[in-house]
N, C-alpha and C positions, 0 to 999 in steps of 0.2 A: 504494500500500500504506500509506504513512504517512498519506495523506489519509483512508483508511478508519479508522485508529486515532484520528485527530483527531475524526472524526465520531462515533465511539463515545463519547468523553468529552464531546461537546457535548450529548448527550442525557441525560435524567435517569437512565435505567437502563442506558444502553448499548444497542446494537442487537444482536438475536439473531445468533449466529454461524451462518452457513451454513458447512458444514464444507468450505470451500474453502481451498486452500493458503495464499494470501496473507493471508486473515483470521486464520488461526491463527498464521501467522508473526508477525502484529502483536499478537496478544493472548494466546492460550491457553498457549503454551509458554514455560517459564521459563528456567533458566540456560543459559549457554554450555557448562557442564560437564554434559552429559546423563547422565553415568554415575550419579549419585545415590548416596547412602550410607544412606538410611533403610530402613525396613521397611514392609511392607504386609500386614497380616493374616496374618503368619506366613510370607510370601514375602519372603525377604531381598532388600534392594535390590541386593545383589551378583549376584542371578540376572538374567541378561541376556535380554531378549526379542529383541534384534537387535544386530548389530554392523555399522557402516557405516565401511568403511576401518579405521582404528584406534580409532574412537569407539564406545563401547558405550551402548546405551539400556537403562537399568535398569527392572525390573518396577515398582518403587515410583513412578518418574516416569511410567511408562506408565499406571498406575492413577490417579495424581493428575490427569494431563492429561485422562484420560477423564472423570473427575468434573467438571472444569472445562468440557469440551465439552458435557456433559449439562446443566450449569447454564445455559449459553447457549441451548441448544436449548429448554429449558423456558420461556424468555421468549416463544417463539412457541407452544409446546405445553406448558402447565403440568402436564398430567397424565401426560406420558411418564415411564415408569419406566426404571431401569437395565436390567432384563431386556429391555424392549421396545427400548431404544436399541441394545443389543447385538444383539438379534435382527434389527434392521433394518440391520445392517452398520456401526453407529457406531464400534465398537471397532476394526474393521479400518481404517476411514477415518482414525481418529486415529493409528494406528501408521504408516500410509502417509505421513501428513503429518509425523510426527516423523522418519521416515527421510529425507524430502525436506529437512527443515530441517538435519539433521546433514550431509547430502551437500552442500548448498549452502554451509554454513559451512566445512566442511573444504576444499572446492575453492577457495573464496574465499581462505582463509588460504594455501593452496598458491600462489596467484597473487600473494600479497603485499598483497591488499586488506585494508583495515581501516576501522573506524568509531570514531574517537577520542572521548574524553570531551567535547571542545569541540563536536564535531558533534552528539553526543547532547544536550548541554546546550542548544544553540541550537534544537534541535527541541522540547525540553520547553517552552521559553519561548513557543512559538507556540500552545500549547493554551489556549484561552479559559477552560476549566474550572479551570485552575490559578491564575487571577488573583484577587487580593483585591479588597476594596471600592474601592481606589484605581485599579483597572484594571491594576495591575502584577503580575508573578509573585510569588506568596506561598508561602514554603516550607511553612507550616503547612497552607494549603489543599491544596497538592500532596500532602502526606502523608495528609491526611484523605481525599482522593478515592481515593488508592490503597488506603488501609485499608478504605474502604467496598466496594471491589472485590476485597478479599482478595489484593492484589498487593503484594509487598515492593518497596521502591525498587530494590534490586539486580536483581530480576526484571524490573522495568519497563525499567530502563536496558539490561539485556541484550537484551530483546525489541527495543528500538529499534535497538540496534547490529546485531542479526541482521537486522532489517528492512532496514537500509541496505546490508548485504552482499548480501542477495537482490536489492535494487533495482539495485545495481551490476552484478550478473550477468544478471538476467532482462530488465531494461528494454532494454539494448543489443541483446539477442537478438531482441526483438520490435519495436524501434523502426524506423519507416520502411518496414515491409513493404508492398509494392505488388503488385497483380495486373496482368498484361498487359491491354491494352484488349480484345483479342480474347476473352480469358477473361471479362472484365467484361461484354462485350456479350452473351455467351451466358447468363451468370448473370442479367443484368438482363432479358433476354428471357423467362427462366423466370417472372419475376414477372408478366408479362402472359399467361402460358400459361393456357389454359382447359381444364378437365377435366370430362367428363360421364360419368355412370354411375349405379350404384345400390348401396344398402347394405341387406342383409337382416339383421334382428335375430332371433336364435334364443334366446329366453330359457330359462334353466335351469328356471324355475318351470313352464314348459309341460310338462316331461318329468319333474319331480321325483316320486318315489314318495310315496304317501300313508301307507304302513305304516311301522312302526318297524323299525330294524335289530335284529339279534340282539345280545345283551349282549356277545358276543365282538367282533362287528364294530364296535359302538359304542366299546368300550374301545380297540380298535386305532386307530380314527379319531381319538379324543380324544388318544391318546398321540402320534400322528404330527403333530397340529396344535395342540399345547399352546400354542404362541406366539400363536395366534389368540384364546385365551381368558384372557389376562392381565388381572387386575383392577388398577386403579390403586391406588397407596398411599392408605390412609385413615387419618385421625387424629381422635381425640376430643379436643376442646380444653376445658379447664376455665378459667374466666376470671371476673374481676370488675372492673367499672369504678368509679372513684371521682373525685370532684371536690371543690369547695370545701365542699360540704355535709358532707363527712366530717370537716372540721377542727373543727367545733363552735365552742367559745369561743376557739380559738386565733387566729382571724382578727378577733376583735372588739377595737376600739381602746379603751383606757382613757381616763378623764377626763384623767389626767396627760399622756398622749400627745397628746390633742386640744389641751390648753393649750400644750404645747411647740411643736406645729406652728403654732398661732395666733401665738405670739411670733416664730417664725422667719419667718413670712410676714406680719408685721403691716402692712407697706406695701401688701400686696395688699388688705387689708380697711380701709385708711384711706380717707377721703373723697377723691374724685378727680374731675377734670373733663377732658373731651375735647371737641374742637371739629372741626367740618367746615367747611372754608374753600375759597374760590376765589381764586386769586392770579395776578398777572402780574409779571414782573420786567423792569425798564427800566434803562438804563445810568446815568441821572443823577437827582439828587434833584429837579431842576426838572421833568423829565418826569413823575416820580411824583406831585408835588404838582398838576401840571396835570390829570392823569388823575383824581386823587382829587376835585379841585374840580369837574370835569365830571360825575362820577357823583353828587356831592352836589347838583348843580343839577337832577337828575332823569333823567340818562342811566343806562344799565346799564354794568357793568364790562366785559362781553363786547363791547358795541358800541364803547366807548371804546378798548379794546385793539385791536379789529379796525381801526378808523380810523387808529390809530397804527402799524399793521403788526406787532402782537404777538398772541400766543395766550395764553389763560388755561389754567390747570390746576387740578384739584381735589385736595384733600388731606383725609385723615381718614376716620374719627375719629382724632385724634392728640392726645397730651398735650403740655403745655407743654415738658416735658423733651425729648420726642422731636422736637418742632418745632425747639427750640433746637439739637439735634444735627444736624438736616438743614439748617438755615439759620444762624441766629445767636441769641444770647441777646436782643439788641435786638429782632429781629423777633418772637420768641416773646412777649416782654413786651408789645409793642404789640398783638399779636393777642389775647392773653388779657386785655387791658385794655379792649378794644372790646366794645360791646353787640352782641347778635344782630341781623344785618341791616345793621350799620354797616361803614364802610370804616375799617380801622385806620390810625393815623398811619404814613406811610411810614417804613420802617427799612431799614438796609443789612446785607447779608451779603456773602460773598465773591463771589457771583454778580451782585450789583447791588442796585438798590433795589426793595423788595417793596411792591406795592400789593395789600392783602388785604381781602376781604370775608368777614365771619363769617356763614356760612350757618346753622349750628345749634350749640347748646351742649348737651352731654350731661353731666349732673352725677349723680354717684353718692354717696349719703351713706355715711358711715363705718358699719361693722358691728362690733358688740360680739362678744365671745367667745360669748355665748349665741346671738346671731343667726347666727354663722358655724359653730357647732359641728356642725350637721347636715351641711353641705357637707364640712367637714374630716373628719368621721367616715366618710363615704362614700369619700373619697379614701384615707384610711388603711386602711379595710377592704379596698379593692381591692389596695393595695400589700401588706398583710399576707397576703392570700390567696395572692398570687403567690409571696411569699417562703416562706410556710408550706408551700405545695404543693411548691415546689422542695426545701425541707428534708425534707419527708415522703417525696418520691420518692427522695431520696438515702438516707434511712434504710432504705427498703424495698429499694433496690438492695443495700445493705450486708447486710441480713437475708438476702436471697436468695443473695448470695455466700457467706454464712456457713452456708448449708444449711438455713435455716428453711423449713418447708414452706409451700406456697401456702395451705393451709387455715389455718395458724396466722397468716400475714400477714393474710388476709382477716378472721379473727376479731379481730385487734388493730385493724383498720380499722373493724370493725363493718359490713362489707358481706357480702352473700350471694354465694357462688360459684354460677355457672351452668355447665352442661355441655352441649356440643353433641352432636348425633348424629354418627356418623362422616361426615366431610367429605373431599373431595378437594381438590387444590391450587388448583382454580379457584374454590373457595368453595361449590361445589354439595354438597348433602347426598347421600351415596352411596345409590343405589337409590331416590331420590325425585325424579324429574324435575320441574324448575321450582322446587324448594325450595332455598334458599341459607342459608348461615350468617348469624347476626345481623350487621347492618350495622356494629356497633361493632367487630367483629373484622377488618373489611376492611383497615385500615392495617397490621395485625399479621399478616395471613395468610401472607405470604411468609416471614416470620421463623418462624412457627409450623411451617412445613414444612421448616425447616432445623435446628431445635433438637432436642436429644435428649429422649427420653421422661423425664418427671419432673424436668426442670430448668427451673423457672419463670423468667420474665423480666418486666421492666417496660417498657411502651411509652407514649409520649406521644401521645395521640390528637388532642387539640385543644390547640395550643400554650399552655402556661401555665394550661390550664383543666381538661382531662380526661385521666386516666391509666388504663392498663389493666394488670392483672397477669394472666398467663396461663401455661399450660403444656400440653404435649402429654401427656395422661394415659394414652393408649393409642394405639400405632402399629401398624397392620397393614400389613406390607410388601407391595409389589406382587409378585404371583405368580399363576400360573395358578389359576383357581378349581377346587376339587374337582369331579370329574365329578358326584357326587351332588347338588351344589348347583345345577348348571346343566344338568342332564340334558336338559330340554326345548330349551334353546338349542343344545346339541350335536346333538341329533336333527335340529333344523331345519337346522343347518349341513350335517349328513350328507346330508339329503335334497337340499339345494341342490347339493352336490357330485355326488351321483348324477345329478341332473338336468343338471348341466353336462357330465358324461360322455356322457349320452344326446344332449345338444344338439350335442356335437362330432361324434357319429356322424351326426346329421342334417345337419350342415354338410358332412361328407364326401359324403353322398349327394347333396346339392344340387350340390356341385362336380362330381361324376361326371355328373349330368344335363346341366350346362352344357357339360362337355367333349364330351358327345354331341350338342350342337347346340341345347339348350334355352336359352331366355332365363332370366334370373335370376328374373323373376316367375313363369314357368311352373315352374321347378325348385322354387321355394318352395311353390307351390300343389299340387305333386304329393305333398307330405308328408301323411301321415294326420292328424297333429296340426295343428290350426289355428294358424297363425303370423301375426304382424303383417305388414301390407303392406310391400312394398319401398319404401324412401325414395329418391326420385330426387335426384341430386346434379348441380349445374351451378355450378361455382365457378372463379374464377381464383386464382392464387397471391397476387395483390395483395390480394384479399378475405381470403384466409387469413391474410396477414401483419397485416391490420387487426384481426384477432381477438386479436392479441398472445399467442398460445399457448393461448388459451381455446377450443379446439375438440376434438371427440371424437377418440379414437385411430383409429377407422376412417377418418375424413377424412384424418388424417396418413398412414395407410397408402396410401390412394388416390393421394396425391400423391408416392408413392415407387415406384409400380408401373409396369410397362410397358403400353403401349396394347394393349387386347384381352385382358388377363389377368384372372383371378379368383383371389382368395385368401381364406383364412379367418383370423380374428383372435379370440383369447380375450378375453372381457370380464373386467374385474377382479372379484375377490372371488367367483369361481365363479358369476357371474350369467348365464353363457351364452356364446354365440359370435356373431360377425358374419361374414357373407359379403360381401366387397367386390368389385364388378364394375366395371372401368374400360373403358368402351366407346370413348371417343374423346379424343384430345389435340389441341388446336388451338394451334399454336405462336404465341408472341407476337413482336412486333417493337419494338425500342427503338433510337433513333438516339443518337449520341454526345453530342448537345447536349440530350438529354432529361434533366430533373432526376433521373429514376430511375437513369440511368447513373451520375451523380455519387454518388448515395447507395449504389448497388451497389459502386462502386469503394472507397468508404470502409468499407463493411461487410466486404468481402473482405479489405481491408488489416488490419482489426482481427482477423478470424478467422485470417488467416495468421500475424499476430504472436503470437496466443495459441497457435497450433500450434507455432511455433518455440520458445516458452517451454516448452511441455509436452515437446517433444522434447529440449530441453536438460536438463530435470530427469531424464528417463529416461537420457540419456547420462551425467549426473553419477553416477547410481546405478551404472551399468555401470562407469564409470571407477574409482570408489572400491571397489566391491564391497559387496554386502549379503548378510548371513547372518541368517536368522530362526531363533529357538529355539521350535519349535512347542510343546514341553512347557511352557516358561515362559509363552508366550502363553495357552495353554489354562488354566494355573493362575490367571492374572490374570482370565481370562474367568469361571471358576467362582467365584472370590472375589467379583467384582463383582455377580454375579447371585445370590449367596447359596447356592451349591451345595456349599461346603466345610463 
């Protein structure tokens, strides 16, 4: 569990929360005092949505944690709205996990378990994201990271403490779970099991009516299935980008500034000489003189060094000052007194005696103010642009904080505001497949979908170079589309549902024929409506496992059926039905020394451990007692989806 939390902060944005118990223990839920004292849209924080033992879960906390869970889900599905999240069971899942959290914390306290401040501090120190430039824990970095995730330090510490309590209770319950070998053998043999049969597809489209429903029938269908026609939230963004060109003369250096910089860096523009050299260092002056004499007689420095058992090294370009710092002043003077190609007089440093050959001399003449002014102006202009842009952005932030409108800020900057068409959180233009928002908005898009309408903000697009001012000028909340706007879509969905009902009746007829002795293929062929041919299936469970869950639902059903049986299965989204016929099961065999046996033993142990933990959580609820306030829960539900 704590490993999960650490992984979250190692990523740039954090990983999307799967609404699993341990994930939310570690991230989404805040204080140990679940009661809460705030308000939420007119629902008092004192209104309790549930009571676990003596602990109360307030409606304000419930709503806030649901918002947090939705934010995390949006990292995987950016367009999901609160109504869709609630419709898909997210609200109920959040409450279940809040109840589990309170139950675990209450039971742990009853046993005397605790997670002290020192334990929490030691865990915080292990998070790499909280370390500063020196690799050590940094308090400012710690607070900045939490701030970016909208988590207070108290909340974060409380979450870690609660996580440790859950760890102390749940891990022992699941640790070391083992399955008997006889059970493992049967389970492992299942993986080698082979199943053969067939699957018939009965598409709803084959039976869908071509005519339109009555107005009354269409209205009834739309009302019953409003959740299927929810439009994502759309926002119109007004924005303007600005860069150094906006600064005008503010970034231009003056003659006085150029002269001052020239005087400050006079040494940089003075005449200078650098040399590239090859050297070797020997222990005695006698050896140095001998090598120099040999080279002067026509040998090379490299050969003389090699014969004496030494290696040469190359330096440079290097100034006399830097050479003196690396060796000694005597060595530097000797080297810079020698002509190009000559061997300098041997001189001594702390390392020994230096024999140096001057390979090249690079001389740079002094530059006057007039000669250097262009280079200095470019340097100053770059510096002044960065400073001026930073100052300007600070001024704009202050203006926006003071309530100055986006249009007025843009006018002061001399930039033109642009307005997008309605876009959704993914950046796509609503109702225009393939069209996206301007690229300049991409870095600010997430913020644009979190800000309130008409409250402009400033964003840095390219560090120190380009900035963006923007606002959500019109927000259209996620909601079911009016029937009049999507009449054709609703009619198409109605037709498909009618076709699905007829497809179900066809599936029942096919099952009846099979029960009377017909084969699946013959039963399908007996239908008046032409249907797709039966798909033959011949698979082992091992092949199924290799698909890693990416297999159709009818295949999964076939591997849960008894031999010689036939069943029907509804296709998702009213697309029709399947008829699954299992003709034969061929049992597999696995010995105890088969690698598959060892893998099955490990898998069963993990599954049993997870089941023990789940059962413990259920038992903790029963032990402490749970009461839900249906009226308060429904009030939060209505408020979140905008029905109040």
